[in-house]
N, C-alpha and C positions, 0 to 999 in steps of 0.2 A: 597522502594521508590514508588511513584506513577510516571507513564512514563511523563505524560498530565503534572507535573510540571516541568519538563526539557524542553517542548517546548518553542520556542521561545527566550530562553536563549541562549547568544552567544560563540561561539566554539571557541579557542583563541589555538594557535600554540608558545608555550613556548620555544622551540628553536628562532623559526623568528620572533616573538614577535609581533605578527598582531594576529587581527581579521579576522577567516578565514569565519564566516556568523554567523546566524543563527539555531538553531535545528528546522526543522519542522515533522520530521518523524522518523522512524524505521524499522527496519527489521529483521524479526523472522524465523524460523526453518515451516514447515510446520505444525505442531501439535502443536503450540505457547508454546514449551517447555523454548527457548533460545530466547534472547534478541540478535543480530551477528551483528546488526553494526545502529551507529548512522547516519542522514542523515542532512546535512544541506544546505540551499539556501541562497546567497548573496541576499539580499533585495534591494540594489542598482542598480546591472546589471543585475539581474536573470537568473547568469550564469548557467552554464550545476548543478545540485543538486550534492552533492558528498559524501561519504561514510564512514565513519572511525570505523573500526572493535571497535566492544564494548569493548574488551579485554585490546584494550590500552588507552582509555578515563578514563580520572581522570574526576569523577565529583565532582564539588565544589558547595555551597553555593550561588554562583551566577552566575558563569560561567563555563564550561565543559573547558577541555586540553587537546592537543594530542600535540604529538612531534614526530609523525610517520606522513607517507604518507597517500592518498586515498586510497581506493582500489574499484574494483566492488563488488558491493553487489552479497551476493547469498542468495536466497530463498524468502520469502515474507514480502511486504510493510504492516505493520501495520494498517490494516484498521479502522479508529477510525472514529465511527459515521456507521459505517457497521451493516450491518439487519446482526442478526441472527437468525438460524433455527437448530431444533431438522433433526435427521434421518427421525420423521414421517412428516417433512413438516410443524411444527408447528414454528409461529414464536416465537421468544422470545428475541425480544429488538433490541436495539443496542449498539453495544459495546461503550463502556465510557470510560474505562482505564484499563490500565492492571498494576499490582502492581509486582518488580520484585527486585530481590537482588543484593547487588554489584558489583556482580560478573556474573549476566544480565541470571541468572533462575527468569521463572517467578513463581511467588508464585500462583497467583491468578487473574482470568478476571472478571469487574466488567459492568455493563448492566446498561442503562439510565434509567431501575427502580428500580434498587438495586440488582440484582439477581446477586449471584455469581458463577462461573463457576472455574473449576481448570484444568490445561493442560492434566489431564488426562480424560477429559471429552469432549476435542474438538476432533471432528474427521477428520478437514480440517480446511486451510486458504487460502483466494484468497482473490476477492474483497467483501466474507462474509465470514461468521464462521460460519459451521455445527458443532454443538456439538449431542452428544450423548440422541437416545430414546430409543422407546420399540423394534425398531427394529434396527436386528443388519447389519451391511453393513461393506465389507470385498471388496478387488481389484480383477475383474476379474483373472479367470486363465487362463492361453493360453492352449487353449485346440490341440492334435493332430491329423492325420486323422487315422480313425481306422485302423487297423492290419489285413490281409486277414486272412484267415480261413485256419489253419495249413495244412490239406490235398490238400486245392489250391493252397497255396506256395509250398507245395512239388513237384504237378503236373507242374510245370510251368520249360518249358524250360531251359535250360542252358543259352541260349545266351538272352533271351529274358528277358528284364529289369521287372520289379513290375510295373504295371501298376501306372502311377499317375496322380490325377487329374486337369486337367489346371487350373491355375490361371487366373484368368481373369484379363485381364490390363485395369486399366482405365486410357484414351486419354483425356489428358488437355485442357480443353475450348483454344482457341485463346487468347494471352491478348490481350486488346484491343489496338490500333493504338493512341497512343499521340504524339501531337507537341513538336518536343524537345526544352528543354529553354534553352534561346542564352547561351555562354559561358561564365560562371562566376556569374550565377545570379541561386540564390536558390528558388527554387517557398515552399511557406507554406503551410502548410497541410489546407486541408480543414476542417472546425467543419463537424464532425458529427452531423447529423438528431437530435439526443434528446441532444446533445448540444444546438443548435440554440434553441430548444422547451424551453429546459428548464429554459435560465439564460434571462432575460431582457435585450431589448436592449441598445447596448454601453457595457454591461459588459465584462474584459477578462476571455474569459473562462479557460483558463490555471491558472490566476492566482486564481480562484476561487478552481478551481482541487489543488492546492497545500493549500490551507487555507481549506478544505471542513468541518478539525474536526473542525472550528470554527462556522460553522453553526446551527444554534437552542441555544447557549449558550445567556445569561446573561448577559450585564452588572454591574460590582459592582460598578464604578463611572461614571464621565462624562469624556469622552475623548477628550480630550482640548489641541492647539497648539497656541502659543502665547497667551494666553487668551479669544481664540475664544473657543466654546463648538462645537465640531465638531458630536459626540453624547453623550443624555444625559446617566444618571442615570438607569437603567431600561429597555435600550431598547437590544431587540431581534434580534442579530446579522443576517442579512440576506446577500444576492451575493451584493446589494447596499453600505453594511455597509462595507465589506470586498474592495470592491471596491474606497470607498471614503477614507477607510484609508491606500491605497497603497496610493494614489493621494496625500495625504497630508503627506508620511512618515510616517504613524503611525502604522502600521502592529503590531509591537514588542509590544506597548503598548495598541493593539485593545486584541491581545491576553494574557496581565498580569491583563489585567481588566477583563475578563469575566471566567464565569461561566455555 
């Protein structure tokens, strides 16, 4: 199955008989071998995202179902539309989709320009993907201080400890003094400079971040609400399109109409 086919589908709880939210992402391991969690978001309240273990999720034709409680995800959030580079530093396109089995084992990855990579090709996953090139990359090994020459070690006085190189201690800079917030008030996080510069004025930064996998897709049909065309067929989805769909309550429809 293709993971992007599951995006925006509802996740229902079978024993509680309610809709928990809509699928908007997945968690994998550091080498993209297995899908570990499905993450959902309540589009009405934008509550804290919840993650459910893949092994406890039943994938149906129109919805996903669970009977278990959410868990704290461990691993890496799948970076759809994230850049791909090889170990030689060459750009290899962007991640378009991942194909996996019903047990969550990843068969292969597909880029936006049609290239295919397998889990054995993946070096690491984070905000981007790194795949194997001609240059081999291995984890740096910890080095221990060199041992004293044998003659010097035997000539040390019995009571004298072996010389140890002093370890420099970094003194952290003092934290800036901030005015305490009034009791009971939670101050919002200020947007990062790149967030301010990247999005048009009035666009919800968190919203676009959650639905970044839609950016650059094309609508296969008109996005309509109550007979009114919000976005015509063929529209290239950008930040303003995502914001409009959120305002009109049509994010799920926007996702299902986009390719």
